BATOR-516062 format. One record per residue (C-alpha): residue in one letter; x, y, z. Coordinates in pm, 1 decimal. Each point is the difference from the previous one (the first is absolute). Example, Ala and Ser with C-alpha at 12.3 -4.5 7.8 and 13.67 -1.06 7.14 Angstrom:
BEGIN
{residu=a, c1=1230.0, c2=-450.0, c3=780.0}
{residu=s, c1=137.0, c2=344.0, c3=-66.0}
//
This chain:
BEGIN
{residu=m, c1=0.0, c2=0.0, c3=0.0}
{residu=q, c1=129.3, c2=343.2, c3=-97.8}
{residu=i, c1=-85.2, c2=273.8, c3=251.0}
{residu=i, c1=46.4, c2=366.0, c3=-93.7}
{residu=l, c1=-29.7, c2=293.2, c3=239.0}
{residu=l, c1=6.7, c2=334.6, c3=-176.4}
{residu=g, c1=-80.9, c2=360.0, c3=69.9}
{residu=p, c1=126.5, c2=351.2, c3=-56.7}
{residu=t, c1=314.8, c2=121.0, c3=170.5}
{residu=a, c1=-33.3, c2=52.3, c3=378.7}
{residu=s, c1=-326.0, c2=-196.7, c3=21.3}
{residu=g, c1=135.4, c2=-241.1, c3=261.5}
{residu=k, c1=107.5, c2=-303.7, c3=-200.5}
{residu=t, c1=321.1, c2=-76.3, c3=189.6}
{residu=e, c1=-131.0, c2=-79.4, c3=347.9}
{residu=l, c1=-303.3, c2=-188.1, c3=-128.5}
{residu=s, c1=215.0, c2=-207.4, c3=-233.6}
{residu=l, c1=238.7, c2=-84.4, c3=282.7}
{residu=q, c1=-281.1, c2=-121.0, c3=223.0}
{residu=v, c1=-156.1, c2=-209.8, c3=-276.1}
{residu=a, c1=336.7, c2=-147.5, c3=-100.5}
{residu=e, c1=82.5, c2=-86.3, c3=360.5}
{residu=e, c1=-336.5, c2=-168.8, c3=47.3}
{residu=l, c1=40.9, c2=-205.8, c3=-318.2}
{residu=g, c1=370.7, c2=-62.6, c3=47.2}
{residu=i, c1=93.5, c2=126.6, c3=-345.9}
{residu=a, c1=234.3, c2=248.6, c3=-163.0}
{residu=i, c1=-95.4, c2=323.7, c3=-176.3}
{residu=i, c1=92.9, c2=97.3, c3=-354.6}
{residu=s, c1=10.2, c2=378.5, c3=-36.1}
{residu=a, c1=-180.1, c2=129.9, c3=-310.0}
{residu=d, c1=171.6, c2=337.5, c3=21.4}
{residu=s, c1=206.4, c2=158.7, c3=-274.8}
{residu=r, c1=252.8, c2=168.5, c3=233.7}
{residu=q, c1=41.4, c2=-216.9, c3=309.0}
{residu=c, c1=198.4, c2=-247.0, c3=-211.7}
{residu=y, c1=294.2, c2=242.9, c3=-1.8}
{residu=k, c1=271.3, c2=5.8, c3=262.3}
{residu=y, c1=47.8, c2=312.6, c3=214.9}
{residu=l, c1=-345.6, c2=145.6, c3=-81.2}
{residu=d, c1=-136.9, c2=-77.5, c3=344.2}
{residu=i, c1=-170.8, c2=300.2, c3=155.7}
{residu=g, c1=-127.7, c2=157.4, c3=-320.6}
{residu=t, c1=-172.0, c2=-318.6, c3=-117.5}
{residu=a, c1=-149.9, c2=-82.7, c3=341.0}
{residu=k, c1=184.0, c2=-330.7, c3=-16.2}
{residu=p, c1=-72.6, c2=-244.9, c3=283.7}
{residu=t, c1=231.3, c2=67.1, c3=292.7}
{residu=p, c1=267.6, c2=-251.1, c3=107.9}
{residu=e, c1=-230.2, c2=-99.7, c3=286.0}
{residu=e, c1=-288.8, c2=-62.0, c3=-239.9}
{residu=l, c1=223.4, c2=-196.1, c3=-234.2}
{residu=n, c1=98.3, c2=-217.3, c3=296.7}
{residu=r, c1=-367.0, c2=-68.7, c3=68.8}
{residu=v, c1=-75.8, c2=-124.3, c3=-351.9}
{residu=k, c1=221.2, c2=-100.7, c3=-290.3}
{residu=h, c1=-33.6, c2=235.2, c3=-297.5}
{residu=y, c1=86.5, c2=-34.7, c3=-365.9}
{residu=n, c1=71.4, c2=289.0, c3=-239.9}
{residu=i, c1=145.3, c2=217.1, c3=274.9}
{residu=s, c1=350.1, c2=148.3, c3=-52.5}
{residu=n, c1=89.5, c2=-259.8, c3=-262.3}
{residu=l, c1=111.6, c2=238.0, c3=-277.3}
{residu=e, c1=293.9, c2=238.7, c3=-23.9}
{residu=l, c1=-87.1, c2=362.3, c3=-69.2}
{residu=e, c1=162.0, c2=-12.5, c3=-343.2}
{residu=e, c1=-211.0, c2=-295.5, c3=-110.5}
{residu=t, c1=-298.1, c2=63.8, c3=-221.1}
{residu=d, c1=-327.8, c2=-162.3, c3=87.3}
{residu=s, c1=-333.6, c2=-41.8, c3=-172.7}
{residu=v, c1=-339.3, c2=-158.5, c3=41.7}
{residu=q, c1=121.8, c2=-286.7, c3=-216.2}
{residu=s, c1=304.7, c2=-56.6, c3=220.7}
{residu=f, c1=-213.8, c2=11.6, c3=310.9}
{residu=s, c1=-243.5, c2=-247.9, c3=-152.2}
{residu=v, c1=281.7, c2=-246.5, c3=-67.6}
{residu=r, c1=131.9, c2=33.4, c3=356.2}
{residu=a, c1=-348.0, c2=-28.1, c3=147.0}
{residu=k, c1=-78.4, c2=-321.2, c3=-187.4}
{residu=k, c1=326.6, c2=-153.7, c3=117.4}
{residu=w, c1=-64.0, c2=93.7, c3=363.5}
{residu=e, c1=-362.3, c2=-109.9, c3=-17.7}
{residu=k, c1=100.6, c2=-341.7, c3=-129.3}
{residu=e, c1=255.2, c2=-30.4, c3=280.5}
{residu=i, c1=-250.4, c2=99.8, c3=268.3}
{residu=l, c1=-279.7, c2=-225.5, c3=-125.0}
{residu=k, c1=225.6, c2=-303.2, c3=31.5}
{residu=a, c1=-15.2, c2=38.5, c3=377.5}
{residu=h, c1=-326.7, c2=187.6, c3=59.4}
{residu=p, c1=-348.0, c2=5.3, c3=-156.5}
{residu=h, c1=-6.1, c2=379.5, c3=-17.2}
{residu=c, c1=211.3, c2=274.2, c3=-158.9}
{residu=f, c1=-42.0, c2=352.9, c3=135.7}
{residu=f, c1=64.8, c2=315.7, c3=-205.4}
{residu=v, c1=-20.8, c2=348.0, c3=153.1}
{residu=g, c1=42.3, c2=336.9, c3=-170.7}
{residu=g, c1=-138.9, c2=296.8, c3=-181.9}
{residu=s, c1=185.4, c2=19.5, c3=-332.7}
{residu=t, c1=-285.1, c2=-37.0, c3=-247.3}
{residu=l, c1=175.0, c2=-164.6, c3=-293.3}
{residu=h, c1=194.7, c2=-234.7, c3=228.0}
{residu=l, c1=-326.1, c2=-110.6, c3=158.0}
{residu=q, c1=-169.9, c2=-41.7, c3=-334.2}
{residu=s, c1=282.7, c2=-222.2, c3=-122.3}
{residu=l, c1=-83.0, c2=-241.6, c3=282.4}
{residu=i, c1=-355.7, c2=-37.9, c3=-123.5}
{residu=r, c1=38.6, c2=39.9, c3=-373.7}
{residu=p, c1=326.8, c2=-87.6, c3=-174.9}
{residu=v, c1=173.1, c2=292.1, c3=-168.2}
{residu=d, c1=-10.7, c2=-11.7, c3=-379.0}
{residu=e, c1=322.9, c2=-60.9, c3=-188.6}
{residu=i, c1=168.1, c2=337.4, c3=-43.2}
{residu=p, c1=263.9, c2=80.7, c3=-264.8}
{residu=s, c1=358.6, c2=3.0, c3=124.4}
{residu=a, c1=161.0, c2=339.4, c3=50.2}
{residu=n, c1=136.3, c2=167.2, c3=-313.0}
{residu=a, c1=348.3, c2=130.9, c3=77.5}
{residu=e, c1=-18.1, c2=285.7, c3=-251.5}
{residu=n, c1=-334.4, c2=119.9, c3=134.5}
{residu=i, c1=127.9, c2=-14.9, c3=357.0}
{residu=k, c1=312.0, c2=195.5, c3=-91.9}
{residu=q, c1=-206.1, c2=264.4, c3=-179.0}
{residu=l, c1=-246.6, c2=38.6, c3=287.0}
{residu=e, c1=277.1, c2=15.2, c3=261.8}
{residu=s, c1=166.2, c2=274.7, c3=-203.6}
{residu=e, c1=-326.3, c2=195.6, c3=-22.2}
{residu=i, c1=-45.0, c2=-14.9, c3=377.3}
{residu=d, c1=357.4, c2=114.2, c3=63.3}
{residu=k, c1=-46.5, c2=286.7, c3=-244.7}
{residu=s, c1=-357.5, c2=115.6, c3=62.8}
{residu=g, c1=-107.5, c2=-157.1, c3=328.6}
{residu=i, c1=-229.6, c2=-285.1, c3=92.9}
{residu=e, c1=-313.2, c2=217.3, c3=-3.4}
{residu=l, c1=7.8, c2=20.8, c3=-380.4}
{residu=l, c1=-3.9, c2=-378.2, c3=-41.2}
{residu=y, c1=-261.3, c2=-37.8, c3=271.2}
{residu=t, c1=-226.2, c2=238.1, c3=-192.1}
{residu=r, c1=60.9, c2=-197.2, c3=-317.8}
{residu=l, c1=-84.7, c2=-327.8, c3=172.3}
{residu=k, c1=-310.5, c2=154.3, c3=150.9}
{residu=s, c1=-122.2, c2=92.6, c3=-347.8}
{residu=v, c1=50.7, c2=-350.3, c3=-147.5}
{residu=d, c1=-70.7, c2=-210.2, c3=309.1}
{residu=p, c1=-195.2, c2=190.4, c3=266.8}
{residu=a, c1=-105.9, c2=-324.2, c3=170.2}
{residu=y, c1=358.9, c2=-95.0, c3=78.1}
{residu=t, c1=95.8, c2=342.4, c3=135.4}
{residu=k, c1=-292.3, c2=-30.0, c3=243.4}
{residu=a, c1=131.0, c2=-334.5, c3=124.8}
{residu=m, c1=356.9, c2=125.9, c3=53.4}
{residu=d, c1=141.5, c2=131.6, c3=325.0}
{residu=g, c1=86.2, c2=346.4, c3=-129.1}
{residu=m, c1=253.7, c2=69.0, c3=-274.0}
{residu=n, c1=187.6, c2=-329.3, c3=9.9}
{residu=r, c1=290.7, c2=36.3, c3=-242.7}
{residu=q, c1=44.8, c2=-369.4, c3=-76.0}
{residu=r, c1=-370.4, c2=-66.9, c3=-49.1}
{residu=i, c1=-50.1, c2=305.2, c3=-220.0}
{residu=i, c1=288.0, c2=-107.0, c3=-224.1}
{residu=r, c1=-118.5, c2=-359.8, c3=-14.3}
{residu=a, c1=-358.6, c2=96.6, c3=-81.7}
{residu=l, c1=106.5, c2=240.5, c3=-274.5}
{residu=d, c1=239.8, c2=-261.2, c3=-138.0}
{residu=v, c1=-283.7, c2=-251.6, c3=-37.1}
{residu=w, c1=-223.0, c2=263.0, c3=-159.3}
{residu=m, c1=275.3, c2=96.5, c3=-243.9}
{residu=q, c1=46.9, c2=-365.6, c3=-96.8}
{residu=t, c1=-362.9, c2=-104.3, c3=-28.0}
{residu=g, c1=-220.4, c2=308.4, c3=-16.8}
{residu=k, c1=-193.6, c2=-154.7, c3=290.4}
{residu=p, c1=-24.0, c2=158.2, c3=345.9}
{residu=f, c1=199.5, c2=-181.1, c3=267.7}
{residu=s, c1=-313.6, c2=-23.3, c3=214.4}
{residu=s, c1=-160.9, c2=-223.2, c3=-262.0}
{residu=y, c1=242.1, c2=-273.2, c3=111.8}
{residu=h, c1=-135.4, c2=32.5, c3=354.3}
{residu=s, c1=-365.6, c2=14.9, c3=-94.6}
{residu=n, c1=-228.7, c2=90.1, c3=288.8}
{residu=k, c1=-312.5, c2=-122.1, c3=-174.1}
{residu=e, c1=-231.0, c2=-237.6, c3=182.0}
{residu=f, c1=146.1, c2=-340.1, c3=70.1}
{residu=s, c1=-91.0, c2=-292.7, c3=220.3}
{residu=l, c1=168.1, c2=-58.6, c3=333.1}
{residu=p, c1=159.4, c2=-345.0, c3=19.5}
{residu=k, c1=-199.5, c2=-237.8, c3=219.4}
{residu=n, c1=292.9, c2=-57.0, c3=232.4}
{residu=t, c1=44.4, c2=370.7, c3=77.6}
{residu=l, c1=-142.0, c2=227.4, c3=269.0}
{residu=v, c1=56.8, c2=375.0, c3=-22.4}
{residu=f, c1=-55.6, c2=224.4, c3=302.3}
{residu=g, c1=23.7, c2=378.8, c3=1.3}
{residu=l, c1=25.5, c2=247.2, c3=286.3}
{residu=e, c1=-267.2, c2=267.0, c3=-18.7}
{residu=r, c1=12.4, c2=337.9, c3=173.8}
{residu=t, c1=-171.1, c2=332.2, c3=-52.3}
{residu=r, c1=205.1, c2=238.5, c3=-207.1}
{residu=q, c1=52.6, c2=239.9, c3=290.2}
{residu=d, c1=117.0, c2=-276.8, c3=231.6}
{residu=l, c1=239.4, c2=-128.6, c3=-264.5}
{residu=y, c1=137.0, c2=347.0, c3=-68.5}
{residu=d, c1=49.6, c2=61.0, c3=372.1}
{residu=r, c1=192.8, c2=-326.5, c3=24.6}
{residu=i, c1=213.7, c2=95.9, c3=-299.8}
{residu=n, c1=85.2, c2=337.2, c3=151.8}
{residu=q, c1=91.6, c2=-166.2, c3=330.2}
{residu=r, c1=210.7, c2=-262.1, c3=-175.7}
{residu=v, c1=199.5, c2=265.8, c3=-184.0}
{residu=d, c1=64.3, c2=185.1, c3=325.5}
{residu=t, c1=111.8, c2=-325.8, c3=159.3}
{residu=m, c1=234.7, c2=-69.8, c3=-291.9}
{residu=i, c1=163.6, c2=340.9, c3=38.9}
{residu=e, c1=33.0, c2=-45.9, c3=375.4}
{residu=g, c1=129.9, c2=-352.1, c3=-54.8}
{residu=g, c1=289.8, c2=109.4, c3=-219.0}
{residu=l, c1=-110.4, c2=19.0, c3=-364.4}
{residu=i, c1=233.9, c2=293.2, c3=-62.6}
{residu=a, c1=300.2, c2=-184.3, c3=145.7}
{residu=e, c1=-92.9, c2=-316.7, c3=-189.1}
{residu=t, c1=-13.3, c2=187.8, c3=-330.7}
{residu=q, c1=325.2, c2=183.3, c3=69.4}
{residu=q, c1=175.3, c2=-323.8, c3=92.4}
{residu=i, c1=-108.3, c2=-163.7, c3=-326.8}
{residu=l, c1=141.1, c2=292.4, c3=-198.1}
{residu=e, c1=321.9, c2=-6.1, c3=203.2}
{residu=m, c1=37.2, c2=-367.7, c3=-90.1}
{residu=g, c1=54.0, c2=120.9, c3=-356.5}
{residu=y, c1=-341.2, c2=-66.9, c3=-151.6}
{residu=s, c1=-123.6, c2=250.1, c3=-255.8}
{residu=k, c1=-306.5, c2=197.3, c3=99.5}
{residu=d, c1=-136.7, c2=-76.0, c3=-347.7}
{residu=i, c1=-27.6, c2=-376.8, c3=43.2}
{residu=q, c1=-351.8, c2=-134.2, c3=-36.5}
{residu=p, c1=-59.8, c2=-114.8, c3=361.8}
{residu=l, c1=77.8, c2=346.9, c3=134.6}
{residu=n, c1=-267.9, c2=151.0, c3=-220.6}
{residu=a, c1=-259.8, c2=-129.9, c3=244.2}
{residu=v, c1=-222.0, c2=241.3, c3=189.3}
{residu=g, c1=181.2, c2=101.9, c3=315.5}
{residu=y, c1=353.9, c2=-45.6, c3=-123.2}
{residu=r, c1=-21.4, c2=238.8, c3=-292.7}
{residu=e, c1=-142.8, c2=278.4, c3=220.2}
{residu=i, c1=267.5, c2=-52.7, c3=266.2}
{residu=i, c1=268.9, c2=3.2, c3=-270.6}
{residu=s, c1=-139.7, c2=334.3, c3=-116.3}
{residu=f, c1=30.8, c2=123.9, c3=357.9}
{residu=l, c1=356.8, c2=-130.3, c3=30.5}
{residu=d, c1=83.0, c2=174.5, c3=-329.5}
{residu=q, c1=-132.6, c2=321.2, c3=159.2}
{residu=k, c1=-266.1, c2=33.0, c3=-267.9}
{residu=t, c1=-273.7, c2=17.8, c3=261.4}
{residu=d, c1=-41.4, c2=33.2, c3=374.2}
{residu=l, c1=-89.4, c2=-291.5, c3=227.1}
{residu=e, c1=-353.8, c2=116.7, c3=71.1}
{residu=s, c1=-77.9, c2=20.5, c3=-370.9}
{residu=a, c1=162.2, c2=-337.8, c3=-66.0}
{residu=v, c1=-205.3, c2=-168.3, c3=271.8}
{residu=s, c1=-318.4, c2=164.8, c3=-121.6}
{residu=k, c1=68.2, c2=-121.8, c3=-353.3}
{residu=i, c1=63.1, c2=-356.6, c3=121.5}
{residu=k, c1=-338.6, c2=3.0, c3=171.9}
{residu=t, c1=-175.0, c2=140.4, c3=-306.6}
{residu=q, c1=162.1, c2=-244.2, c3=-241.4}
{residu=t, c1=-67.3, c2=-295.9, c3=230.2}
{residu=r, c1=-367.9, c2=94.2, c3=29.7}
{residu=r, c1=-22.6, c2=23.9, c3=-379.0}
{residu=y, c1=163.5, c2=-339.7, c3=-33.7}
{residu=a, c1=-247.1, c2=-150.8, c3=247.2}
{residu=k, c1=-285.9, c2=146.5, c3=-200.2}
{residu=r, c1=134.4, c2=-162.6, c3=-318.3}
{residu=q, c1=34.6, c2=-331.5, c3=181.3}
{residu=l, c1=-361.7, c2=13.8, c3=117.1}
{residu=t, c1=-124.8, c2=91.0, c3=-347.3}
{residu=w, c1=175.6, c2=-307.2, c3=-135.3}
{residu=f, c1=-119.7, c2=-232.5, c3=276.7}
{residu=r, c1=-361.4, c2=112.6, c3=-30.6}
{residu=r, c1=-12.3, c2=-158.3, c3=-344.7}
{residu=w, c1=51.2, c2=-343.3, c3=156.6}
{residu=d, c1=-337.9, c2=-121.2, c3=121.6}
{residu=f, c1=153.3, c2=-316.7, c3=144.4}
{residu=i, c1=173.8, c2=181.7, c3=288.3}
{residu=e, c1=-150.9, c2=-74.9, c3=340.8}
{residu=w, c1=28.8, c2=333.0, c3=174.6}
{residu=l, c1=78.0, c2=2.6, c3=371.5}
{residu=p, c1=-122.2, c2=293.5, c3=216.3}
{residu=a, c1=342.6, c2=99.5, c3=132.6}
{residu=e, c1=-126.9, c2=320.4, c3=155.4}
{residu=e, c1=-280.5, c2=-167.8, c3=194.2}
{residu=k, c1=164.4, c2=-316.7, c3=127.5}
{residu=k, c1=319.9, c2=-81.5, c3=185.9}
{residu=t, c1=278.9, c2=-185.0, c3=-176.0}
{residu=a, c1=-72.9, c2=-319.5, c3=195.4}
{residu=e, c1=-362.0, c2=11.2, c3=-117.8}
{residu=l, c1=105.9, c2=46.2, c3=-361.3}
{residu=k, c1=232.8, c2=-296.0, c3=38.0}
{residu=e, c1=-289.3, c2=-218.4, c3=118.1}
{residu=i, c1=-211.2, c2=105.7, c3=-298.2}
{residu=m, c1=278.4, c2=-102.1, c3=-237.4}
{residu=l, c1=58.6, c2=-331.9, c3=175.2}
{residu=s, c1=-368.5, c2=-88.4, c3=11.6}
{residu=r, c1=-37.2, c2=79.1, c3=-368.7}
{residu=l, c1=303.4, c2=-212.8, c3=-77.1}
{residu=a, c1=-138.9, c2=-289.9, c3=204.5}
{residu=a, c1=-327.7, c2=16.8, c3=-190.1}
{residu=k, c1=166.5, c2=1.2, c3=-341.5}
//
């Protein structure tokens, strides 16, 4: 049985997933596009060392910052881990909020053309010369659906999507179709539901906690390790604003405010995507305690 727990950022997935995993005695596979990278701990709300000691996790800190990743790569890793887990346990538990990663668990990603080196070189040169905003605008005009699914102006994803469009004339999002599809019989999908105001309050509090917990020092340390500020993982919300602050392009108050705004916008895009999936069993996270939500999930699993 495949179990998926999803929800927008800051909705409360971590603690609930830990309690469910502990009760079932299983590991968790993170369906997050950033937690797979080393060193990005605070800014990705990665499980703490204590939480990782409670439950074994896959897809956490398994990639170097220079490595490129994709939905396809994640899908391959996920299938390998799932096969490994199901040899010893009847259930496999995925937790996350990255929309395309989650969709790849339910509906296999279509075969996508390999990267064209000349296109990549051309697009990289355009970004270096004119800035990423120009290519983002271009992608938005040819593939608005994909720009809505992205976490901001992700350099690698923009280049990849435009490369596919240049090769095929088809939008990249067409390879990750979000049209209606049937949920496999051996899959249960749960989602955490909160009112928009409650979710936004939690996002604002999380950002404040990240700043207090050392996000600035974490970002500075990564840069001092010799990593370029232009690498794809550091283009995530949180890191790019702190880098702007460290470059003295903005003040801290403005950087923090922008992180909150961009995170709220990302959560809104996540919810818009999830609302299209009528097979999600929504859990009232604002009304019930985590232990109660855990019991709902376990009872539903037992009845399956």
